[in-house]
C-alpha positions in Angstrom: 0.2 -0.3 0.1 1.5 3.2 -1.1 1.1 6.4 1.2 1.0 9.9 0.5 2.9 12.2 2.4 1.9 15.9 2.8 4.4 18.3 4.3 2.9 21.1 6.0 5.2 24.5 7.2 5.4 25.2 10.5 4.3 28.1 9.8 1.2 26.9 8.4 0.7 24.5 11.2 0.9 26.9 13.7 -1.7 29.1 12.2 -4.1 26.1 11.8 -3.9 24.8 15.5 -4.3 28.7 16.8 -7.3 28.6 14.7 -8.6 25.6 15.8 -7.8 26.6 19.7 -10.4 29.6 19.0 -12.6 27.4 17.5 -12.9 24.9 20.1 -12.9 27.8 22.9 -15.9 29.6 20.7 -17.7 26.5 20.7 -17.7 25.9 24.4 -18.8 29.4 24.8 -21.5 29.3 22.0 -23.4 27.6 19.7 -23.4 30.1 16.9 -20.7 28.1 15.0 -23.8 25.1 14.7 -24.9 27.8 12.1 -21.7 28.0 10.6 -21.4 24.4 10.0 -24.8 24.2 8.2 -23.7 26.4 5.8 -23.0 24.5 2.3 -19.4 24.6 0.7 -18.6 26.3 -2.5 -17.5 24.4 -5.7 -14.3 26.5 -6.6 -13.1 27.0 -10.6 -10.8 29.4 -11.8 -10.4 31.1 -15.1 -10.4 29.1 -18.4 -11.7 26.3 -16.5 -13.7 24.8 -18.8 -16.5 21.4 -18.9 -17.4 20.1 -22.0 -20.6 17.4 -22.7 -22.1 16.2 -25.5 -26.2 16.0 -25.4 -27.8 12.3 -25.6 -29.6 11.8 -28.8 -31.9 9.2 -30.1 -31.2 8.6 -33.7 -33.6 10.7 -36.3 -34.6 10.7 -40.1 -33.5 13.7 -41.9 -32.8 14.3 -45.4 -29.6 13.9 -46.7 -27.8 17.1 -47.9 -27.7 16.6 -52.0 -23.8 17.0 -53.4 -24.0 21.0 -54.7 -22.6 19.7 -58.0 -26.4 17.9 -58.6 -27.7 21.5 -59.2 -25.8 21.9 -62.3 -25.3 25.5 -61.6 -24.8 27.8 -64.8 -22.7 30.8 -63.0 -19.4 32.1 -62.4 -20.0 31.8 -58.8 -23.3 31.3 -55.8 -23.9 31.6 -52.1 -26.6 31.1 -50.2 -26.3 31.4 -46.3 -29.0 31.8 -43.8 -28.5 35.1 -42.1 -29.6 34.7 -38.3 -27.2 32.0 -37.9 -24.4 33.4 -40.8 -24.7 29.3 -41.8 -23.4 28.9 -45.1 -25.6 26.8 -47.0 -24.0 26.4 -50.4 -21.2 28.0 -52.2 -19.4 27.9 -55.5 -16.4 30.1 -55.7 -18.2 32.2 -53.3 -14.7 34.2 -52.4 -13.5 35.2 -55.8 -14.1 38.9 -56.5 -16.0 39.8 -59.3 -17.6 42.6 -61.2 -20.8 42.8 -59.2 -22.8 45.6 -61.5 -25.8 47.0 -59.9 -26.0 44.8 -57.2 -22.9 47.3 -55.5 -26.3 49.6 -55.1 -27.1 47.6 -52.3 -24.5 49.6 -50.1 -25.6 52.8 -51.4 -29.5 51.8 -50.1 -27.8 50.5 -47.0 -25.7 54.1 -46.0 -28.9 56.0 -47.0 -31.2 53.8 -45.1 -28.5 54.0 -42.3 -28.8 57.8 -42.5 -32.2 57.9 -42.2 -32.2 56.0 -39.3 -29.6 57.9 -37.3 -32.2 61.3 -38.0 -29.1 62.4 -40.6 -31.5 62.7 -43.5 -35.2 62.0 -44.0 -37.3 60.6 -46.5 -39.0 63.8 -47.4 -35.7 65.7 -47.2 -35.5 67.5 -50.9 -32.3 66.6 -53.4 -31.5 68.8 -55.6 -29.8 67.3 -58.8 -26.2 68.0 -59.5 -24.2 67.5 -62.9 -22.9 64.3 -62.4 -26.4 62.3 -61.8 -27.9 64.2 -64.9 -25.0 62.8 -66.8 -25.0 59.1 -65.5 -25.7 56.5 -68.4 -27.3 53.2 -68.5 -30.7 52.6 -66.2 -31.6 55.9 -65.2 -35.0 58.0 -64.9 -33.4 60.9 -66.9 -32.8 63.3 -64.0 -32.1 67.1 -65.2 -29.5 69.3 -63.5 -31.7 70.9 -61.2 -34.5 68.9 -60.7 -35.3 68.3 -57.0 -37.1 65.3 -55.5 -37.5 64.0 -52.0 -34.9 61.3 -51.0 -37.7 58.6 -50.9 -38.9 59.0 -54.4 -35.1 58.8 -55.4 -34.9 55.7 -53.6 -37.5 53.5 -55.0 -36.1 54.7 -58.2 -32.5 53.3 -57.5 -34.2 50.4 -55.4 -36.6 49.1 -58.0 -35.5 50.6 -61.1 -32.0 50.3 -60.5 -31.5 54.2 -61.7 -27.8 55.3 -61.6 -28.8 59.2 -61.9 -30.9 58.7 -58.5 -28.0 56.5 -56.9 -25.8 59.4 -57.4 -27.8 62.0 -56.5 -28.2 60.5 -52.9 -24.8 59.9 -52.8 -23.8 63.5 -53.3 -26.8 64.2 -51.1 -25.3 62.3 -48.3 -21.5 62.9 -48.7 -21.8 66.3 -50.8 -19.5 64.2 -53.9 -19.9 61.1 -55.0 -16.1 60.2 -54.3 -16.4 61.1 -50.3 -19.9 58.8 -50.5 -17.6 56.0 -52.4 -14.8 56.3 -49.1 -17.9 55.7 -46.9 -19.1 53.0 -49.0 -15.5 51.5 -48.8 -15.0 52.2 -44.9 -18.6 50.6 -44.3 -17.5 47.5 -46.2 -14.5 47.1 -43.8 -16.7 47.5 -41.1 -19.2 44.7 -42.0 -16.3 42.4 -42.4 -16.4 42.4 -46.5 -13.2 40.8 -47.5 -13.0 41.4 -51.4 -15.1 44.8 -52.0 -13.8 47.4 -53.7 -16.0 50.4 -54.7 -15.6 53.1 -57.3 -19.0 54.4 -57.6 -22.4 54.6 -56.1 -23.9 52.9 -59.4 -21.9 49.7 -60.1 -21.2 51.0 -63.7 -17.5 50.2 -65.3 -15.1 52.7 -64.8 -15.3 53.8 -68.7 -19.2 54.2 -68.5 -18.5 57.1 -65.7 -19.0 61.1 -66.7 -15.2 61.4 -67.7 -14.7 64.5 -65.3 -15.9 62.6 -62.3 -14.0 59.3 -63.0 -11.7 58.2 -60.2 -8.0 58.6 -61.0 -7.3 55.3 -60.0 -8.0 52.9 -62.4 -9.7 50.4 -61.0 -13.3 48.8 -61.0 -15.6 47.8 -58.4 -15.7 44.2 -57.3 -17.3 41.8 -54.7 -17.5 38.6 -54.2 -20.9 36.6 -54.0 -20.0 35.9 -50.3 -19.2 39.8 -49.2 -22.6 40.5 -51.5 -24.6 38.1 -49.1 -23.3 39.6 -46.2 -24.1 42.8 -47.3 -27.7 41.4 -47.8 -27.5 40.0 -44.3 -26.9 43.7 -42.9 -29.8 45.1 -44.8 -32.6 42.3 -43.7 -31.1 42.6 -40.3 -30.3 46.5 -39.5 -33.7 47.8 -42.2 -35.8 44.9 -41.6 -38.5 47.3 -43.4 -36.6 46.8 -46.4 -39.2 45.6 -48.7 -41.0 48.3 -48.5 -39.0 49.4 -51.4 -37.4 46.5 -52.5 -41.1 44.4 -53.2 -42.5 47.4 -55.1 -43.6 45.7 -58.7 -43.7 49.3 -59.9 -43.5 52.8 -59.4 -44.5 56.2 -61.1 -41.8 58.5 -60.3 -43.4 61.6 -61.7 -46.7 62.4 -62.7 -45.8 63.4 -66.4 -44.5 60.2 -66.8 -46.5 57.7 -69.1 -45.0 54.7 -68.1 -43.9 53.8 -64.2 -40.9 52.3 -63.5 -40.9 48.4 -63.5 -39.0 46.0 -61.2 -36.2 44.2 -62.6 -36.8 41.7 -60.1 -39.3 38.8 -61.9 -38.8 36.5 -58.6 -41.1 38.8 -56.9 -43.7 36.7 -55.3 -46.5 39.2 -56.0 -45.7 38.8 -59.8 -47.3 35.2 -59.9 -50.3 36.7 -61.1 -48.7 38.6 -64.0 -48.4 37.1 -67.2 -44.7 38.1 -68.3 -43.1 37.1 -65.0 -45.6 34.5 -63.4 -43.1 31.8 -64.5 -40.3 33.0 -62.4 -42.2 34.5 -59.3 -41.1 32.6 -56.0 -43.1 32.0 -53.1 -41.8 34.5 -50.3 -39.3 36.4 -52.1 -39.1 40.0 -51.6 -35.9 41.6 -52.9 -33.5 42.3 -53.5 -31.2 43.5 -56.3 -30.4 42.6 -59.8 -27.4 43.6 -61.6 -26.1 43.7 -65.4 -22.9 44.8 -66.9 -20.8 43.9 -70.1 -18.3 42.7 -67.2 -20.3 41.2 -64.8 -23.2 39.4 -66.8 -26.3 38.9 -65.5 -26.3 38.6 -61.5 -28.8 38.9 -58.9 -29.3 39.2 -54.9 -32.4 37.6 -53.7 -33.9 36.6 -50.1 -37.0 34.9 -49.6 -38.7 33.7 -46.3 -40.7 30.7 -45.7 -42.1 29.1 -42.5 -40.6 32.0 -40.2 -37.2 31.5 -42.2 -35.2 33.7 -44.2 -32.4 33.1 -47.0 -29.9 35.2 -48.9 -29.2 33.8 -52.2 -26.0 35.4 -54.7 -25.8 34.6 -58.2 -23.1 35.7 -60.2 -22.3 35.8 -63.9 -25.0 34.1 -65.5 -25.6 34.1 -69.4 -28.8 35.8 -69.6 -31.5 38.3 -67.8 -33.7 35.0 -67.0 -31.0 32.7 -66.5 -30.1 34.5 -63.4 -33.2 33.6 -62.0 -33.5 30.4 -63.0 -30.2 29.4 -61.1 -31.4 31.7 -57.8 -34.6 28.9 -58.0 -32.0 26.4 -57.9 -30.1 27.8 -54.9 -33.1 29.3 -52.7 -34.8 25.4 -53.6 -31.7 23.8 -52.0 -31.7 26.0 -48.8 -35.8 25.2 -48.4 -36.1 21.9 -49.4 -32.8 20.6 -47.1 -32.7 22.6 -44.6 -34.6 24.2 -41.7 -33.6 26.7 -38.3 -33.7 25.0 -35.1 -33.7 26.4 -31.9 -31.4 23.9 -29.9 -31.0 25.8 -26.1 -34.2 28.1 -25.2 -33.1 31.7 -23.3 -32.6 31.4 -19.7 -31.3 27.6 -19.8 -29.9 25.8 -17.2 -26.7 24.1 -18.0 -26.2 20.7 -16.5 -23.2 20.6 -14.6 -22.8 24.4 -14.2 -26.0 24.7 -12.4 -24.3 27.3 -9.8 -21.0 29.2 -9.3 -19.4 30.1 -6.1 -19.5 33.9 -5.0 -17.2 35.5 -2.3 -18.8 37.7 0.6 -22.0 36.8 -0.2 -24.7 35.8 2.0 -25.3 32.5 0.0 -22.2 31.0 -1.2 -23.0 30.1 -4.5 -25.6 31.7 -7.0 -27.6 29.9 -10.0 -26.5 30.5 -13.5 -28.3 30.7 -17.1 -27.5 31.1 -20.4 -28.7 34.3 -22.0 -29.8 33.9 -25.1 -31.3 31.0 -27.2 -29.3 28.9 -29.5 -30.3 28.3 -33.2 -28.4 26.2 -35.8 -29.4 25.2 -39.2 -30.0 21.4 -39.4 -31.2 18.8 -42.2 -34.7 19.2 -42.6 -36.3 16.9 -40.4 -33.6 16.6 -37.4 -35.2 15.5 -34.5 -32.3 15.5 -31.8 -29.2 17.6 -33.2 -26.1 16.3 -31.5 -24.9 19.1 -29.7 -22.0 19.5 -27.7 -20.7 22.3 -25.5 -17.8 23.8 -23.6 -18.4 26.1 -20.4 -15.5 28.5 -19.6 -15.8 30.5 -16.2 -14.7 33.6 -14.9 -12.0 33.6 -12.2 -13.6 33.2 -8.8 -11.7 36.4 -7.5 -13.6 38.6 -10.1 -17.0 37.2 -8.8 -17.4 39.2 -5.3 -20.8 40.0 -3.8 -22.9 42.5 -4.3 -23.8 41.2 -7.8 -26.4 42.3 -9.8 -29.1 39.8 -11.7 -27.8 39.5 -15.0 -24.1 39.7 -14.2 -21.6 37.6 -17.0 -20.0 35.2 -14.7 -18.7 33.1 -18.2 -19.5 31.7 -21.4 -20.8 28.4 -23.0 -20.0 27.7 -26.6 -22.5 25.1 -28.3 -21.1 23.5 -31.2 -23.2 21.6 -33.9 -21.7 19.1 -37.1 -23.8 17.4 -39.3 -22.7 15.3 -42.6 -22.9 17.5 -45.4 -22.4 20.7 -43.7 -19.6 22.9 -42.2 -19.7 22.9 -38.3 -21.7 25.3 -36.6 -20.4 27.5 -33.2 -22.2 29.8 -31.1 -21.3 31.6 -27.6 -23.5 32.7 -25.3 -22.8 34.6 -21.9 -23.8 32.7 -18.5 -25.1 35.4 -16.6 -26.3 35.1 -12.7 -30.0 34.4 -12.4 -30.6 35.9 -9.0 -29.3 39.2 -7.2 -26.4 38.5 -4.9 -26.3 40.2 -1.8 -23.6 41.0 0.4 -23.0 38.9 3.7 -22.9 40.9 6.9 -19.3 40.7 8.7 -20.3 38.6 11.2 -21.3 35.9 8.9 -18.2 36.4 7.0 -15.9 36.2 9.8 -17.5 32.6 11.3 -17.4 31.2 7.7 -13.7 32.3 7.2 -13.5 30.3 10.5 -15.2 27.5 9.3 -13.0 27.4 6.4 -9.7 27.4 8.1 -11.0 24.5 10.4 -11.9 22.6 7.6 -8.6 23.2 6.0 -6.8 22.0 9.2 -8.6 18.6 9.6 -8.0 17.9 5.6 -4.5 18.3 6.3 -4.2 16.1 9.4 -6.3 13.4 7.4 -3.8 13.8 4.5 -1.0 12.6 6.8 -2.8 9.4 7.3 
């Protein structure tokens, strides 16, 4: 039999001996320590300490995710994402920087809408058209220098009719010049985490098609990958959830004198299901976002649709024809809606098994209950009933948890991970917070708790001698 030898320094032994004598004397004179000894001991965990768990599951039938190649996509690049989780459901050359054509107007739309949201612009503010806007070519509403229209009128012309002149007029209203507005566009792209995006104008036109006196001096073109385009669309639908107030309009009469209204270039709008020319392309739940076409870019489309509470964002770039971009988009969106669903795997305010409480110093109670602060959703193969989730808990150093603490105080984090066949691993981290308010203990209680701890340590040291 092996014995473990524990050496205790003379000073430490003396300290514990004095404490024990004090405690014995107090036991003889008072019954108060009975209350102290009745308190539960706290479980201590240090910074960086983690616990891992795998959720037990029973087998469930779910669709098998088909290979993306089976779709036979006829595009240069494509991507499909679910915006709330950020999960990439389909990717074909999605990180390759390509000319986005008028899909770059989504950045102009985002910035203008953000200016309104911040109170820097109003939808009914009047915009006076300048020379640069009046000289734009391509898709336009034939604005003349000096014309005046509201921000909202120009915004609809840009979002529905892809009007280049309206886009430039708005850009100059925000930043005095298109060049200054482009700097805002590129700064915003960096803030959003877009890795390939570079803008040279507010429209998506090729440099050669810009009015000569307003072209940038640097000989570069606007480029943006399908992934960056989807990320931009994600910011639009999340930061400006009323986007479809504009993008879902089938038509818009810009001026009273106009004989024909602006027709939305987006043939896939669900509302088009009753329009003879477009009903073959109308897609259930689709309410945006932006088309694009130049010789360099080919035919592009960023689409978004919502079904059964789940929204998806698709991007296709470099389709051969105008109609083809919508045919290919249907393939991409069908792939998402037919094979995936969003599932809440953890409810908000959930108790984590194994980390139901954490120790708190100088409190009335030695521990406090903890819960997760937010819910957790993952994209799963359609039909999955019991997704296998792993979790990892990391707690703050116990020295940071000192009473008093407000309810909802962060005490650590828990990271959930989910991996299914045919999908990338998904991960989400949420905070662990106190479930109740923690009151600071009185000095009398804290003194006797300290004496009790010394007493326990003393006898633990003696026990380890044998």
